[in-house]
N, C-alpha and C positions, 0 to 999 in steps of 0.2 A: 455610505450607498449605494444602491444596489442597481444591476445593469442587465438589460435583457439582450436578444439576437439582436437587433438589429446595431446595439454599441456594439456587441464583440463581434459582430463581421465586419463589421468599420474597421475596426481596430487590427482584426486578422490582414485584410487588404493593404493598410498600413505596412505593418508589420513583414506581409510578403515581398511587397517593393524595396523594402530595405535589406531582404537579407541577400547575400551572398554567394550560398548556398542551396542545395534541395537538404532541406532535415524533415524529420519525421516527428513527430509531436503527438504522445498519449495524452487524451484527457481524464483525469478522477475527478474529480471534486462536485462541488456545486455548478459549476462552468456546464459540465455535460449535461448535468439534470437537467440544465437550462434548455440546452437545447434538444433534452428530449421530448421536451414538454411536460416534466415532474415538478419543474419550478419556474416560477414568474421571471425571475431575474438573478443574478449571483452578484457575491463581492468580487470575487478574482477568479484567476484562471488557474488552475492545482496542475499542474503540467508533468508528464516523467520524459525523459529523452533516454536512448539507447545508447550514447556514444559522447566520448568528451568535446569531439570536435564541432558535434550539434548543440552542446551546451556556450562553446565561446561563439558560433555562428548569431546564437538566438540572443544569449547576455549581448552582443554588439549589436543587431538591427534593433532590439529594444531601447540601446541607446540613441541608436541614430531617430528613432519614435518618441526620443525626449521621454524615456521612461528613467528616474532614478532608483541607484540601490537603497534598499531600504531594510534595518536590522528589529526584527523580530524577535525576540526568547523561543515564542512557542515555536516558531516554524525552524529556527535552529535545533533546538531539541528533537522536532521530527526528522533532523536530517536535510530539511532544505539545502540547494547549493545556493542558491540568493533567492531574495526576494526583490520586485522589483516594481515602480508602483509610477503611472501617470499624476497630471496635475489634477484632475478630475477625482484621484482616489480607486482608480482602476489598477489591479495589482495580478503580477505574474507572480506565481510560487512555483520554482521550477527544482526539480527531483531530476535527479542520475542514476534510474537505473534502479533504485530501492528507497523505500519511502519507511520513516524510523525507526533505521537500521537494522530492518527484517523481513519486510515482506518487499520482495522482488519481482520485476516486470517480467513476467516467464513468457517460455512460447506458447504455452496456452491461454496467455492473458490476450498475449498478440492475436493469436489464431479466431479468440471470440471477439475481437473488433471489430469495429466498422468505420469505413472513410466517411470523413462529412464533410470534409471540404479539400477538393486537390486544386490548391492554387500553382500558379506560376515554380514556384521554392517551396512551398510550406505546404505539408501535406498533413492532415489535423486527423487524428481519428480517435472515435471516443470507446472507451473499454466497456464490458457487460454490465449492466444491472449486477451481479453476481458478485462484477472485481471490483465495482465503486462501493460494494455493500462492505466486501472484506478491507478496502484500504480507510474504510471511514470507521471500522471496529477497530484499527488501532492506534486511533490517535484521541488526544486531550480535550476536544474543542467539543462543548455542548452542543452544539447545533449540527454536531455530524451525527447525535442518537438522534434527533429530528429527522434527518435525513435517510438516517437507516430504518426508522418508520416507514418511513413516504417507502423507501424501495420495495418495503416487508408485504408494502399492500397490496404492491403491484403483482407479486409471485414471484418467488426468485427459486432456482433450483439447486436444491442443495445437497445434492447428490456431486452437482457441478464443484462446488463450494468444497464440500468436503475432498474431493478427489487435488483441487488446488491448496488446500491446508496440508492436505499428507505431502505433495510436489515440495510446498516452499521449509514444512521441515526437512526432508532429507538434504534439502540443498542449502540450510540454511545454520551456524552454528549459533542464533540469536534467540532464545526461547519467549516468541511474541505470541503463540497461542495460548498462553494463562490470559493475556491482557488481552486478546479476544474473547477469551469464555466471561471473562468478568465483564465485560461491555455488553452483551449478550445476556447474561444476567438481568444489567439495569436496563436492558432495552423490554425485555421482560414484565420486570419490577412497574415500571413508570408507564408502558403504554398497554400492560395487562392484554398481553398476547403471550402463546408458545409458540416457541422456536422449535422446530423439526431438528430432530435426532438430538437435542442440548445437553443429555449426557453424552453420548459417543464424541462430541466434540469436547467435554469436559476431560476423559478420559486420555482423548489426543492433549489436552492443555498438560495434564499430569506426566504421561512419557516425554511432553516435548521437554519440560521442566525437567525432569531427572535426566535426559540427554546429555541437556546444558551441566548439567553439576557432578554428572560422571565424564566429561570432557574435561572441566576445570580440573577435577582433582588427577584424571591423569595425567594432565599438562604440568602437574607441579612432583609426580612420581611415580612410581607403579604400584599397582593393588590387587589384591584379588578379588575374586567373585564376593569371598565372607567378608571383606573388611569393607567393599563399599557398600554392599548390605547394611553393615553395621553402621557407616558413616550415615548413609543415606537413610535409616531406618526405615528399610522397606524391603520386601518379601526376597528372599534368594533367587529363586526361582525365576522371578520378574526382571530382576538385576541380570544375571544371566542373559535375559531374550535381547534386553536391551544391549548388552555388550554384543552378543552378536552380530546384532542387527547393526553396532556401528563398526566391525568389524569387517561386513560382508560390502559398505560405503567408502571400507577402506579409510576410515578415519582413529582406528587405532590398530594397535598389535597387542596376537592374545600370544 
């Protein structure tokens, strides 16, 4: 069953009345698309919180509104802290700062977001179309590929997304860009579209995967540039460039 804006607003009002403290909630999924009129309705509210105490407050308020915890293996793999559902089947999928163990709610994402509802205790922010696209690009759900196509047709700023991907890569030890690249390839194949800068994103994915392997190797011992190049079967000068980049970031010592 899907739920429209009127139902969502009604549930938000209930939640606001149940909250015991002010919290900021960032909406990232189909609920966001529903509220900006890109979808007629949604099954759930995929949200990110920044702080642990906000998570505790939201969970308690949802319980007071008669939402029950639901165990879904897909969301557990995605790193969801909890899924809560009411008797109508309307769900809240709650993440704290991070989705799929890779993509973080960054300062830039927050600056691009727009406040949609400003209740007494609940401030609800909608992430930009570009950031929803990125979050949907690292999930396993097929319906997210459809949503990515819908967002793509609205016109997206790929320069903004490339900057975000770069920041995320530099601030995470998880190699997730390769998964995003595969999803973009699938998007192109299934919908017959051309994703801008796909070659550049592929190069970023290759670098991200190599950096993750270098860090994994370095955690288990000492390596020379030559040894890393041989183990990863990559060009020595490219490996040297990545190693120097990691040193500048303070992740390894040469």
